[in-house]
C-alpha positions as CSV (number, residue, x, y, z in Angstrom):
1,M,16.3,-25.8,49.5
2,R,14.6,-23.8,46.7
3,T,11.8,-21.6,47.9
4,G,9.2,-19.2,46.5
5,L,8.6,-18.8,42.8
6,A,11.8,-20.7,41.8
7,A,10.7,-23.8,43.7
8,L,7.2,-23.6,42.3
9,T,8.5,-23.2,38.8
10,L,10.8,-26.3,39.3
11,A,8.0,-28.3,40.8
12,L,5.6,-27.6,38.0
13,G,8.2,-28.4,35.4
14,L,7.9,-24.9,33.9
15,A,10.7,-23.3,31.8
16,T,11.9,-19.8,32.4
17,P,9.8,-17.6,30.2
18,A,11.6,-16.6,26.9
19,A,12.0,-13.0,26.1
20,A,9.0,-11.5,24.3
21,Q,9.1,-11.1,20.6
22,P,10.3,-7.6,19.6
23,V,7.5,-5.6,18.0
24,L,7.8,-3.7,14.7
25,L,5.1,-1.1,14.2
26,A,4.5,-0.3,10.5
27,T,2.5,2.7,9.6
28,I,0.7,1.1,6.7
29,G,-0.3,-2.5,5.7
30,M,1.8,-2.3,2.5
31,I,4.9,-2.3,4.7
32,G,3.6,-4.5,7.5
33,D,2.4,-7.3,5.2
34,P,5.8,-8.2,3.5
35,A,7.6,-7.4,6.7
36,Q,5.7,-10.1,8.6
37,R,6.4,-12.8,6.0
38,M,10.1,-11.8,6.1
39,A,10.2,-11.9,9.9
40,G,8.3,-15.2,10.4
41,D,8.2,-15.9,14.1
42,C,11.2,-13.7,15.0
43,V,9.5,-10.3,15.1
44,R,5.8,-9.5,15.7
45,V,4.7,-6.9,13.1
46,E,1.7,-4.6,13.8
47,V,0.1,-2.0,11.6
48,L,-0.9,1.4,12.8
49,I,-3.2,2.6,10.0
50,G,-5.5,-0.3,9.1
51,P,-7.8,-1.2,6.2
52,G,-10.0,1.5,4.8
53,L,-8.1,4.3,6.6
54,D,-6.5,7.2,4.7
55,P,-2.8,7.7,5.8
56,H,-2.9,11.2,4.3
57,L,-5.5,12.3,6.9
58,Y,-4.8,9.9,9.7
59,Q,-4.3,11.5,13.1
60,A,-2.9,9.6,16.1
61,R,-5.4,8.4,18.6
62,P,-4.7,8.3,22.4
63,S,-4.3,4.5,22.1
64,D,-1.8,5.0,19.2
65,I,0.6,7.0,21.4
66,A,1.1,4.0,23.7
67,R,1.7,1.7,20.7
68,L,4.2,4.1,19.3
69,R,6.1,4.3,22.6
70,E,6.0,0.6,23.3
71,A,7.1,-0.6,19.8
72,D,10.7,-1.7,19.6
73,R,11.0,-0.2,16.1
74,I,8.7,1.9,13.9
75,V,8.8,2.0,10.1
76,A,7.0,4.7,8.1
77,L,6.9,5.2,4.4
78,G,7.6,8.9,4.5
79,L,7.7,11.1,1.4
80,G,4.7,13.0,2.8
81,L,2.3,10.0,2.9
82,E,1.7,10.1,6.7
83,G,1.1,13.9,6.5
84,R,-0.6,14.5,9.8
85,L,1.6,12.0,11.6
86,G,4.8,13.3,10.2
87,S,6.0,15.2,13.3
88,V,5.0,12.4,15.7
89,L,6.9,9.8,13.6
90,E,10.0,12.1,13.5
91,R,9.9,12.5,17.3
92,V,9.8,8.7,17.9
93,G,12.6,8.1,15.5
94,A,10.7,6.1,12.9
95,A,12.8,4.5,10.1
96,V,11.7,6.0,6.8
97,L,11.4,3.3,4.1
98,G,10.9,5.8,1.3
99,A,14.5,7.1,1.9
100,S,15.8,3.8,0.4
101,V,14.4,4.6,-3.0
102,P,16.9,6.4,-5.3
103,E,15.7,9.9,-6.0
104,D,15.9,9.4,-9.8
105,R,13.2,6.7,-9.5
106,L,10.8,8.9,-7.6
107,L,7.9,10.5,-9.4
108,T,6.6,13.9,-8.4
109,H,3.4,15.9,-8.3
110,G,4.4,19.5,-8.6
111,E,7.4,19.8,-6.4
112,A,6.4,17.1,-3.9
113,P,7.5,13.5,-4.2
114,D,4.7,11.0,-4.9
115,P,4.7,8.5,-2.0
116,H,2.6,5.8,-3.7
117,I,5.6,3.6,-4.6
118,W,4.0,0.3,-3.6
119,M,1.8,0.6,-6.8
120,D,4.9,-0.4,-8.8
121,P,5.9,-3.9,-7.7
122,A,9.4,-3.7,-9.2
123,L,10.0,-0.4,-7.4
124,W,8.4,-1.5,-4.1
125,A,10.7,-4.6,-4.1
126,T,13.7,-2.3,-4.0
127,T,12.7,-1.3,-0.4
128,F,12.7,-4.8,0.8
129,P,16.5,-5.0,1.6
130,A,16.1,-1.9,3.8
131,L,13.1,-3.4,5.6
132,A,15.0,-6.7,6.1
133,E,17.9,-4.7,7.7
134,V,15.5,-3.2,10.2
135,L,14.1,-6.7,11.0
136,T,17.6,-8.2,11.3
137,A,18.7,-5.5,13.7
138,M,15.7,-6.4,15.9
139,A,16.4,-10.1,15.7
140,P,20.0,-10.8,14.7
141,E,19.7,-14.4,15.6
142,C,17.2,-14.7,12.7
143,A,19.4,-13.1,10.1
144,D,19.5,-16.1,7.8
145,S,15.8,-16.7,7.8
146,I,15.0,-13.0,7.4
147,A,17.4,-12.9,4.4
148,R,15.5,-15.9,2.9
149,G,12.2,-14.2,3.5
150,R,13.5,-11.0,1.8
151,D,14.6,-13.0,-1.3
152,A,11.3,-14.8,-1.4
153,E,9.3,-11.5,-1.3
154,M,11.5,-10.0,-4.0
155,A,10.8,-13.1,-6.2
156,R,7.1,-12.8,-5.4
157,A,7.2,-9.1,-6.5
158,A,8.9,-10.0,-9.8
159,A,6.2,-12.7,-10.5
160,L,3.5,-10.2,-9.6
161,D,5.0,-7.6,-11.9
162,S,5.2,-10.0,-14.9
163,W,1.6,-11.1,-14.4
164,A,0.3,-7.5,-14.0
165,A,2.1,-6.4,-17.2
166,E,0.6,-9.3,-19.2
167,A,-2.9,-8.5,-17.9
168,L,-2.7,-4.7,-18.5
169,D,-1.1,-5.1,-21.9
170,S,-4.3,-6.7,-23.1
171,I,-6.3,-3.4,-22.7
172,P,-7.0,-1.9,-26.1
173,A,-4.8,1.1,-26.9
174,E,-7.6,3.6,-27.1
175,Q,-8.9,2.6,-23.7
176,R,-5.6,2.8,-21.7
177,I,-6.6,5.7,-19.6
178,L,-6.8,5.2,-15.8
179,L,-9.3,7.7,-14.3
180,T,-9.4,7.7,-10.5
181,A,-10.5,9.8,-7.6
182,H,-7.0,10.9,-6.5
183,D,-3.6,10.6,-8.0
184,A,-2.4,7.4,-6.2
185,F,-1.8,5.5,-9.5
186,Q,1.0,7.5,-11.1
187,Y,3.7,4.8,-10.4
188,F,1.2,2.1,-11.5
189,S,0.4,3.9,-14.8
190,H,4.1,4.7,-15.4
191,R,5.1,1.1,-15.0
192,Y,2.4,-0.5,-17.1
193,G,2.0,2.1,-19.9
194,L,-1.4,3.6,-19.0
195,E,-2.3,7.3,-19.2
196,N,-2.8,8.5,-15.6
197,A,-5.7,10.8,-14.9
198,A,-7.3,11.8,-11.5
199,I,-9.8,14.3,-10.2
200,Q,-7.4,15.6,-7.5
201,G,-3.7,15.3,-6.6
202,I,-1.7,13.0,-4.4
203,S,-3.1,14.3,-1.1
204,T,-6.7,14.0,0.1
205,E,-6.4,16.9,2.5
206,S,-9.0,18.9,0.6
207,E,-12.1,18.0,-1.4
208,P,-11.9,18.3,-5.2
209,S,-13.5,21.5,-6.6
210,I,-16.4,21.7,-9.1
211,A,-13.8,23.0,-11.5
212,D,-11.7,19.9,-11.0
213,I,-14.6,17.6,-11.6
214,D,-15.7,19.6,-14.7
215,A,-12.3,19.5,-16.2
216,T,-12.0,15.8,-15.7
217,A,-15.4,15.3,-17.2
218,D,-14.2,17.2,-20.3
219,L,-11.3,14.8,-20.6
220,A,-13.5,11.8,-20.2
221,A,-15.9,13.0,-22.8
222,A,-13.2,14.1,-25.3
223,R,-11.3,10.9,-25.0
224,Q,-14.3,8.6,-24.6
225,V,-12.9,7.1,-21.4
226,P,-15.1,4.1,-20.6
227,A,-14.8,3.9,-16.9
228,A,-13.7,5.8,-13.7
229,F,-12.8,4.1,-10.5
230,I,-13.7,4.8,-6.9
231,E,-11.2,4.1,-4.0
232,T,-11.8,2.2,-0.8
233,T,-10.3,4.9,1.4
234,L,-12.2,7.8,-0.1
235,N,-15.8,8.9,-0.2
236,P,-17.2,8.0,-3.7
237,R,-19.2,11.2,-4.1
238,A,-16.5,12.9,-6.3
239,V,-16.5,10.0,-8.8
240,R,-20.3,9.9,-8.8
241,A,-20.3,13.7,-9.5
242,L,-17.8,13.1,-12.3
243,V,-20.2,10.5,-13.9
244,E,-23.0,13.0,-13.7
245,A,-20.9,15.8,-15.2
246,A,-19.8,13.5,-18.0
247,A,-23.4,12.6,-18.7
248,S,-24.2,16.3,-19.0
249,K,-21.6,16.5,-21.8
250,G,-23.2,13.6,-23.6
251,H,-20.7,10.9,-22.5
252,R,-21.7,7.8,-20.6
253,L,-19.0,7.1,-18.0
254,E,-19.3,3.9,-16.0
255,I,-18.0,3.3,-12.5
256,G,-15.5,0.5,-13.2
257,G,-15.3,-0.7,-9.6
258,S,-13.4,0.0,-6.4
259,L,-9.6,0.2,-6.2
260,Y,-7.3,-0.2,-3.2
261,S,-5.1,2.9,-3.2
262,D,-3.8,3.9,0.3
263,A,-4.7,0.9,2.4
264,L,-5.1,-2.8,2.2
265,G,-8.5,-4.5,2.2
266,E,-10.3,-6.1,5.1
267,A,-9.7,-9.7,6.0
268,G,-11.4,-11.9,3.5
269,S,-11.5,-9.3,0.7
270,G,-8.7,-10.8,-1.3
271,A,-6.8,-7.5,-0.9
272,E,-5.7,-8.0,2.7
273,T,-2.1,-8.6,1.6
274,W,0.1,-6.3,-0.6
275,P,0.2,-8.8,-3.5
276,G,-3.5,-9.4,-3.1
277,M,-4.1,-5.6,-3.3
278,I,-2.2,-5.4,-6.6
279,V,-4.0,-8.4,-8.0
280,A,-7.4,-7.0,-7.1
281,N,-6.6,-3.6,-8.7
282,V,-5.1,-5.1,-11.9
283,T,-8.1,-7.4,-12.3
284,T,-10.7,-4.6,-11.8
285,I,-8.9,-2.2,-14.1
286,T,-8.2,-4.8,-16.8
287,E,-11.8,-6.0,-16.9
288,A,-13.4,-2.5,-16.8
289,L,-11.1,-1.2,-19.6
290,G,-11.7,-4.1,-22.0
291,G,-8.7,-6.4,-21.4
292,N,-8.3,-10.0,-20.4
293,V,-7.1,-11.2,-17.1
294,P,-4.7,-14.2,-17.2
295,P,-4.7,-16.8,-14.4
296,V,-2.7,-15.6,-11.3
297,P,0.5,-17.7,-10.9
298,G,0.6,-19.7,-7.6
299,E,3.7,-18.0,-6.4
300,V,2.1,-14.5,-6.5
301,L,-0.3,-14.7,-3.7
302,P,0.8,-15.6,-0.1
């Protein structure tokens, strides 16, 4: 006779519980978002550094340590993005997605690599095979569906890239200067033929100096730049100071809107996915700099 828990399970008609989903912990949403669509129901994807948080400055909280220990696999971008978390991620054996990008396609700022590769959809898509390999190792029984998800995400990135190019190409030549708070848009500008300008470099470890702001105001005035953009992960005071400095030089510089640079948007913002982030940025930049935004193809947004 069956006794105890086994008998109770049989009597209630309950199946033996299936193994829990493996958990992939991505450091940033730009990794976690496409990873979850590739994985489907085979892997649960979580994100460590959520909307509105700056990965350059992020420090692990006590609750994060447990998440890092309990995750079956961790994927970081690397390339210096998760600056203050770097040693922690190395200790826990995080996979580094940036390592899958050929060195000759990486841009630099001084001697350091620029980590903001998700800003170029065509380049970001080259990391998807490596991300799919991590997922497949976690759920080998789902290899075929993960491969289909990978291919779908790469096709989505190609459609997104084509749409973005069409929109940004409509900006008049004399207004194709992208002026931002920090240098997160170098890949974006390189891909779409804009001139990249920023108050400070790729890291946000320090505040921009008065000299940085004054030099950028000189540029804005000399080139008659119509707009500068604030970023959702940064305090807007530097850009507001830039507007005031430009005004003191006789140039009216508008704030063109908010851009998503180092984190996705909150749920309901329209930028809570990686493709949505790029669509939101392209739309804001194109409209502020005098271009025309074409309709977004249905296959672009999840």
